[in-house]
TORTOR-128916 format. One record per atom (N, C-alpha, C): residue number from 1; residue in three letters; atom name; x negated, y, z. Coordinates in nm, 3 decimals. Layout:
<nodes>
(node NUM, ALA, CA, (X, Y, Z)) ...
</nodes>
This chain:
<nodes>
(node 1, MET, N, (0.848, -0.398, -0.107)) (node 1, MET, CA, (0.880, -0.529, -0.157)) (node 1, MET, C, (0.783, -0.563, -0.270)) (node 2, ILE, N, (0.729, -0.682, -0.268)) (node 2, ILE, CA, (0.642, -0.729, -0.376)) (node 2, ILE, C, (0.732, -0.781, -0.487)) (node 3, THR, N, (0.720, -0.722, -0.605)) (node 3, THR, CA, (0.802, -0.766, -0.717)) (node 3, THR, C, (0.725, -0.855, -0.813)) (node 4, SER, N, (0.593, -0.850, -0.804)) (node 4, SER, CA, (0.511, -0.935, -0.890)) (node 4, SER, C, (0.374, -0.947, -0.826)) (node 5, PHE, N, (0.320, -1.067, -0.830)) (node 5, PHE, CA, (0.188, -1.089, -0.771)) (node 5, PHE, C, (0.118, -1.204, -0.841)) (node 6, PHE, N, (-0.006, -1.184, -0.871)) (node 6, PHE, CA, (-0.098, -1.292, -0.901)) (node 6, PHE, C, (-0.237, -1.238, -0.871)) (node 7, PRO, N, (-0.333, -1.325, -0.846)) (node 7, PRO, CA, (-0.465, -1.277, -0.804)) (node 7, PRO, C, (-0.519, -1.169, -0.899)) (node 8, GLY, N, (-0.550, -1.056, -0.840)) (node 8, GLY, CA, (-0.603, -0.944, -0.916)) (node 8, GLY, C, (-0.500, -0.838, -0.950)) (node 9, ARG, N, (-0.374, -0.865, -0.921)) (node 9, ARG, CA, (-0.269, -0.769, -0.960)) (node 9, ARG, C, (-0.146, -0.788, -0.871)) (node 10, VAL, N, (-0.097, -0.678, -0.817)) (node 10, VAL, CA, (0.024, -0.682, -0.735)) (node 10, VAL, C, (0.108, -0.557, -0.766)) (node 11, ARG, N, (0.238, -0.577, -0.783)) (node 11, ARG, CA, (0.330, -0.465, -0.804)) (node 11, ARG, C, (0.423, -0.459, -0.684)) (node 12, LEU, N, (0.435, -0.338, -0.628)) (node 12, LEU, CA, (0.520, -0.312, -0.513)) (node 12, LEU, C, (0.630, -0.214, -0.554)) (node 13, ARG, N, (0.747, -0.228, -0.493)) (node 13, ARG, CA, (0.856, -0.135, -0.521)) (node 13, ARG, C, (0.926, -0.104, -0.390)) (node 14, ALA, N, (0.940, 0.027, -0.363)) (node 14, ALA, CA, (1.010, 0.074, -0.243)) (node 14, ALA, C, (1.038, 0.222, -0.259)) (node 15, PRO, N, (1.138, 0.273, -0.188)) (node 15, PRO, CA, (1.172, 0.415, -0.198)) (node 15, PRO, C, (1.055, 0.508, -0.165)) (node 16, ILE, N, (0.968, 0.465, -0.078)) (node 16, ILE, CA, (0.855, 0.550, -0.038)) (node 16, ILE, C, (0.762, 0.583, -0.154)) (node 17, PHE, N, (0.759, 0.498, -0.256)) (node 17, PHE, CA, (0.668, 0.519, -0.368)) (node 17, PHE, C, (0.716, 0.628, -0.463)) (node 18, LYS, N, (0.824, 0.696, -0.424)) (node 18, LYS, CA, (0.870, 0.815, -0.498)) (node 18, LYS, C, (0.817, 0.942, -0.432)) (node 19, GLU, N, (0.748, 0.929, -0.321)) (node 19, GLU, CA, (0.695, 1.041, -0.244)) (node 19, GLU, C, (0.548, 1.064, -0.279)) (node 20, ALA, N, (0.522, 1.167, -0.359)) (node 20, ALA, CA, (0.387, 1.190, -0.413)) (node 20, ALA, C, (0.280, 1.205, -0.304)) (node 21, ASP, N, (0.309, 1.278, -0.196)) (node 21, ASP, CA, (0.207, 1.300, -0.095)) (node 21, ASP, C, (0.170, 1.171, -0.022)) (node 22, LEU, N, (0.268, 1.088, 0.006)) (node 22, LEU, CA, (0.240, 0.962, 0.075)) (node 22, LEU, C, (0.166, 0.864, -0.016)) (node 23, VAL, N, (0.206, 0.860, -0.141)) (node 23, VAL, CA, (0.138, 0.772, -0.238)) (node 23, VAL, C, (-0.007, 0.816, -0.255)) (node 24, GLU, N, (-0.030, 0.945, -0.265)) (node 24, GLU, CA, (-0.166, 0.996, -0.284)) (node 24, GLU, C, (-0.253, 0.965, -0.162)) (node 25, LYS, N, (-0.198, 0.977, -0.044)) (node 25, LYS, CA, (-0.275, 0.945, 0.078)) (node 25, LYS, C, (-0.314, 0.797, 0.077)) (node 26, ALA, N, (-0.220, 0.711, 0.045)) (node 26, ALA, CA, (-0.249, 0.567, 0.039)) (node 26, ALA, C, (-0.350, 0.537, -0.071)) (node 27, ARG, N, (-0.336, 0.604, -0.184)) (node 27, ARG, CA, (-0.430, 0.585, -0.296)) (node 27, ARG, C, (-0.573, 0.622, -0.254)) (node 28, LEU, N, (-0.587, 0.732, -0.182)) (node 28, LEU, CA, (-0.720, 0.775, -0.137)) (node 28, LEU, C, (-0.780, 0.673, -0.040)) (node 29, ILE, N, (-0.699, 0.620, 0.048)) (node 29, ILE, CA, (-0.747, 0.520, 0.144)) (node 29, ILE, C, (-0.789, 0.394, 0.071)) (node 30, LEU, N, (-0.702, 0.339, -0.013)) (node 30, LEU, CA, (-0.733, 0.215, -0.084)) (node 30, LEU, C, (-0.848, 0.234, -0.183)) (node 31, GLY, N, (-0.858, 0.355, -0.239)) (node 31, GLY, CA, (-0.964, 0.384, -0.335)) (node 31, GLY, C, (-1.103, 0.377, -0.276)) (node 32, LYS, N, (-1.114, 0.380, -0.144)) (node 32, LYS, CA, (-1.244, 0.368, -0.078)) (node 32, LYS, C, (-1.300, 0.226, -0.087)) (node 33, SER, N, (-1.213, 0.132, -0.112)) (node 33, SER, CA, (-1.255, -0.008, -0.120)) (node 33, SER, C, (-1.309, -0.040, -0.259)) (node 34, ASP, N, (-1.422, -0.108, -0.264)) (node 34, ASP, CA, (-1.476, -0.149, -0.394)) (node 34, ASP, C, (-1.398, -0.267, -0.452)) (node 35, ALA, N, (-1.298, -0.316, -0.379)) (node 35, ALA, CA, (-1.215, -0.425, -0.429)) (node 35, ALA, C, (-1.105, -0.375, -0.523)) (node 36, VAL, N, (-1.071, -0.247, -0.514)) (node 36, VAL, CA, (-0.962, -0.191, -0.594)) (node 36, VAL, C, (-1.015, -0.140, -0.726)) (node 37, LYS, N, (-0.956, -0.190, -0.835)) (node 37, LYS, CA, (-0.992, -0.145, -0.971)) (node 37, LYS, C, (-0.913, -0.021, -1.008)) (node 38, LYS, N, (-0.780, -0.030, -0.993)) (node 38, LYS, CA, (-0.692, 0.075, -1.043)) (node 38, LYS, C, (-0.561, 0.073, -0.966)) (node 39, ILE, N, (-0.504, 0.193, -0.947)) (node 39, ILE, CA, (-0.372, 0.206, -0.884)) (node 39, ILE, C, (-0.289, 0.296, -0.974)) (node 40, GLU, N, (-0.174, 0.245, -1.016)) (node 40, GLU, CA, (-0.081, 0.322, -1.099)) (node 40, GLU, C, (0.051, 0.334, -1.025)) (node 41, ASN, N, (0.112, 0.451, -1.037)) (node 41, ASN, CA, (0.238, 0.477, -0.969)) (node 41, ASN, C, (0.342, 0.527, -1.068)) (node 42, ASN, N, (0.464, 0.478, -1.054)) (node 42, ASN, CA, (0.577, 0.528, -1.132)) (node 42, ASN, C, (0.675, 0.589, -1.034)) (node 43, PHE, N, (0.677, 0.724, -1.028)) (node 43, PHE, CA, (0.761, 0.793, -0.932)) (node 43, PHE, C, (0.910, 0.777, -0.961)) (node 44, LEU, N, (0.946, 0.757, -1.086)) (node 44, LEU, CA, (1.088, 0.741, -1.121)) (node 44, LEU, C, (1.145, 0.610, -1.067)) (node 45, THR, N, (1.069, 0.502, -1.080)) (node 45, THR, CA, (1.118, 0.372, -1.035)) (node 45, THR, C, (1.078, 0.339, -0.892)) (node 46, GLY, N, (0.983, 0.416, -0.836)) (node 46, GLY, CA, (0.935, 0.388, -0.701)) (node 46, GLY, C, (0.851, 0.263, -0.695)) (node 47, SER, N, (0.763, 0.246, -0.795)) (node 47, SER, CA, (0.678, 0.128, -0.795)) (node 47, SER, C, (0.531, 0.166, -0.804)) (node 48, VAL, N, (0.448, 0.077, -0.755)) (node 48, VAL, CA, (0.303, 0.094, -0.758)) (node 48, VAL, C, (0.243, -0.037, -0.808)) (node 49, LEU, N, (0.149, -0.024, -0.900)) (node 49, LEU, CA, (0.074, -0.139, -0.949)) (node 49, LEU, C, (-0.069, -0.124, -0.898)) (node 50, ILE, N, (-0.117, -0.226, -0.829)) (node 50, ILE, CA, (-0.255, -0.227, -0.779)) (node 50, ILE, C, (-0.329, -0.340, -0.847)) (node 51, GLU, N, (-0.436, -0.306, -0.916)) (node 51, GLU, CA, (-0.525, -0.406, -0.975)) (node 51, GLU, C, (-0.652, -0.408, -0.890)) (node 52, TYR, N, (-0.697, -0.529, -0.859)) (node 52, TYR, CA, (-0.811, -0.543, -0.769)) (node 52, TYR, C, (-0.895, -0.665, -0.808)) (node 53, TYR, N, (-1.014, -0.672, -0.751)) (node 53, TYR, CA, (-1.103, -0.786, -0.771)) (node 53, TYR, C, (-1.074, -0.887, -0.661)) (node 54, PRO, N, (-1.006, -0.998, -0.692)) (node 54, PRO, CA, (-0.965, -1.091, -0.586)) (node 54, PRO, C, (-1.083, -1.149, -0.507)) (node 55, GLU, N, (-1.196, -1.163, -0.571)) (node 55, GLU, CA, (-1.312, -1.220, -0.500)) (node 55, GLU, C, (-1.367, -1.124, -0.394)) (node 56, LYS, N, (-1.325, -0.998, -0.397)) (node 56, LYS, CA, (-1.371, -0.900, -0.300)) (node 56, LYS, C, (-1.270, -0.878, -0.188)) (node 57, VAL, N, (-1.165, -0.958, -0.185)) (node 57, VAL, CA, (-1.061, -0.944, -0.082)) (node 57, VAL, C, (-1.056, -1.076, -0.003)) (node 58, PRO, N, (-1.144, -1.090, 0.096)) (node 58, PRO, CA, (-1.148, -1.215, 0.172)) (node 58, PRO, C, (-1.026, -1.231, 0.263)) (node 59, MET, N, (-0.967, -1.348, 0.259)) (node 59, MET, CA, (-0.850, -1.377, 0.341)) (node 59, MET, C, (-0.881, -1.362, 0.489)) (node 60, LYS, N, (-1.003, -1.394, 0.531)) (node 60, LYS, CA, (-1.036, -1.383, 0.673)) (node 60, LYS, C, (-1.028, -1.239, 0.722)) (node 61, LYS, N, (-1.042, -1.142, 0.630)) (node 61, LYS, CA, (-1.027, -1.002, 0.668)) (node 61, LYS, C, (-0.881, -0.959, 0.664)) (node 62, LEU, N, (-0.803, -1.016, 0.573)) (node 62, LEU, CA, (-0.663, -0.976, 0.558)) (node 62, LEU, C, (-0.570, -1.040, 0.661)) (node 63, LEU, N, (-0.595, -1.163, 0.698)) (node 63, LEU, CA, (-0.504, -1.233, 0.790)) (node 63, LEU, C, (-0.482, -1.159, 0.921)) (node 64, PRO, N, (-0.586, -1.103, 0.985)) (node 64, PRO, CA, (-0.560, -1.029, 1.109)) (node 64, PRO, C, (-0.476, -0.902, 1.088)) (node 65, MET, N, (-0.467, -0.854, 0.966)) (node 65, MET, CA, (-0.392, -0.733, 0.935)) (node 65, MET, C, (-0.248, -0.761, 0.892)) (node 66, GLN, N, (-0.210, -0.887, 0.892)) (node 66, GLN, CA, (-0.080, -0.929, 0.843)) (node 66, GLN, C, (0.035, -0.857, 0.915)) (node 67, GLU, N, (0.030, -0.850, 1.046)) (node 67, GLU, CA, (0.137, -0.785, 1.122)) (node 67, GLU, C, (0.142, -0.635, 1.090)) (node 68, PHE, N, (0.027, -0.570, 1.080)) (node 68, PHE, CA, (0.023, -0.428, 1.046)) (node 68, PHE, C, (0.091, -0.403, 0.912)) (node 69, PHE, N, (0.055, -0.483, 0.810)) (node 69, PHE, CA, (0.113, -0.463, 0.678)) (node 69, PHE, C, (0.262, -0.496, 0.675)) (node 70, ALA, N, (0.304, -0.593, 0.754)) (node 70, ALA, CA, (0.447, -0.625, 0.762)) (node 70, ALA, C, (0.524, -0.506, 0.821)) (node 71, ASN, N, (0.469, -0.443, 0.924)) (node 71, ASN, CA, (0.535, -0.327, 0.984)) (node 71, ASN, C, (0.536, -0.208, 0.888)) (node 72, LEU, N, (0.426, -0.187, 0.818)) (node 72, LEU, CA, (0.420, -0.079, 0.720)) (node 72, LEU, C, (0.520, -0.104, 0.607)) (node 73, ALA, N, (0.530, -0.228, 0.563)) (node 73, ALA, CA, (0.625, -0.262, 0.457)) (node 73, ALA, C, (0.769, -0.236, 0.502)) (node 74, LYS, N, (0.799, -0.268, 0.627)) (node 74, LYS, CA, (0.934, -0.245, 0.679)) (node 74, LYS, C, (0.966, -0.096, 0.678)) (node 75, GLU, N, (0.873, -0.015, 0.722)) (node 75, GLU, CA, (0.894, 0.130, 0.722)) (node 75, GLU, C, (0.909, 0.184, 0.580)) (node 76, ALA, N, (0.826, 0.134, 0.490)) (node 76, ALA, CA, (0.829, 0.180, 0.350)) (node 76, ALA, C, (0.960, 0.142, 0.283)) (node 77, GLN, N, (1.007, 0.023, 0.308)) (node 77, GLN, CA, (1.129, -0.024, 0.244)) (node 77, GLN, C, (1.251, 0.055, 0.289)) (node 78, HIS, N, (1.248, 0.102, 0.413)) (node 78, HIS, CA, (1.362, 0.175, 0.468)) (node 78, HIS, C, (1.334, 0.325, 0.476)) (node 79, PHE, N, (1.244, 0.373, 0.394)) (node 79, PHE, CA, (1.209, 0.515, 0.396)) (node 79, PHE, C, (1.329, 0.602, 0.359)) (node 80, ASP, N, (1.355, 0.700, 0.445)) (node 80, ASP, CA, (1.461, 0.796, 0.417)) (node 80, ASP, C, (1.420, 0.938, 0.454)) (node 81, GLY, N, (1.294, 0.955, 0.481)) (node 81, GLY, CA, (1.241, 1.086, 0.520)) (node 81, GLY, C, (1.228, 1.101, 0.669)) (node 82, SER, N, (1.318, 1.040, 0.745)) (node 82, SER, CA, (1.313, 1.054, 0.890)) (node 82, SER, C, (1.194, 0.979, 0.951)) (node 83, ASN, N, (1.139, 0.883, 0.880)) (node 83, ASN, CA, (1.026, 0.806, 0.931)) (node 83, ASN, C, (0.893, 0.847, 0.864)) (node 84, ARG, N, (0.891, 0.964, 0.800)) (node 84, ARG, CA, (0.770, 1.013, 0.733)) (node 84, ARG, C, (0.652, 1.022, 0.829)) (node 85, GLN, N, (0.673, 1.078, 0.948)) (node 85, GLN, CA, (0.562, 1.095, 1.042)) (node 85, GLN, C, (0.508, 0.960, 1.088)) (node 86, LYS, N, (0.596, 0.864, 1.110)) (node 86, LYS, CA, (0.551, 0.731, 1.151)) (node 86, LYS, C, (0.465, 0.668, 1.041)) (node 87, ILE, N, (0.506, 0.683, 0.917)) (node 87, ILE, CA, (0.430, 0.628, 0.806)) (node 87, ILE, C, (0.295, 0.698, 0.793)) (node 88, LEU, N, (0.294, 0.830, 0.809)) (node 88, LEU, CA, (0.166, 0.903, 0.805)) (node 88, LEU, C, (0.073, 0.855, 0.915)) (node 89, SER, N, (0.126, 0.828, 1.032)) (node 89, SER, CA, (0.044, 0.776, 1.143)) (node 89, SER, C, (-0.010, 0.638, 1.109)) (node 90, MET, N, (0.072, 0.556, 1.047)) (node 90, MET, CA, (0.028, 0.422, 1.008)) (node 90, MET, C, (-0.080, 0.430, 0.899)) (node 91, LEU, N, (-0.067, 0.524, 0.808)) (node 91, LEU, CA, (-0.170, 0.543, 0.705)) (node 91, LEU, C, (-0.300, 0.591, 0.768)) (node 92, ASP, N, (-0.292, 0.676, 0.871)) (node 92, ASP, CA, (-0.411, 0.718, 0.943)) (node 92, ASP, C, (-0.479, 0.597, 1.008)) (node 93, GLU, N, (-0.397, 0.510, 1.064)) (node 93, GLU, CA, (-0.450, 0.386, 1.126)) (node 93, GLU, C, (-0.518, 0.300, 1.019)) (node 94, LEU, N, (-0.455, 0.289, 0.904)) (node 94, LEU, CA, (-0.512, 0.209, 0.795)) (node 94, LEU, C, (-0.645, 0.269, 0.750)) (node 95, GLU, N, (-0.653, 0.400, 0.745)) (node 95, GLU, CA, (-0.778, 0.465, 0.706)) (node 95, GLU, C, (-0.890, 0.429, 0.802)) (node 96, GLY, N, (-0.859, 0.416, 0.929)) (node 96, GLY, CA, (-0.958, 0.375, 1.028)) (node 96, GLY, C, (-1.008, 0.233, 1.007)) (node 97, ILE, N, (-0.924, 0.150, 0.949)) (node 97, ILE, CA, (-0.961, 0.011, 0.921)) (node 97, ILE, C, (-1.053, 0.003, 0.801)) (node 98, PHE, N, (-1.023, 0.085, 0.698)) (node 98, PHE, CA, (-1.104, 0.085, 0.576)) (node 98, PHE, C, (-1.230, 0.165, 0.599)) 
</nodes>
């Protein structure tokens, strides 16, 4: 769930963000992009803050990925451990995109 957003900064909150291995995998994938400035995680609250350069995130590249991110968000929001493998597979898919 997006709890705060403005160009250059987005905060997400979901149960999955309490899982260190999954957060680290996502951090490594997103860290490959020169658009990302910084990623901070709070394991206690299950939130992630992503700071990025908005001019380096073209909408024409993001729009085709909208359905993928919606599905990933759904899995993340309902994370209970039983869908860990599905999320890992989705992160592998995301890595192929980046």
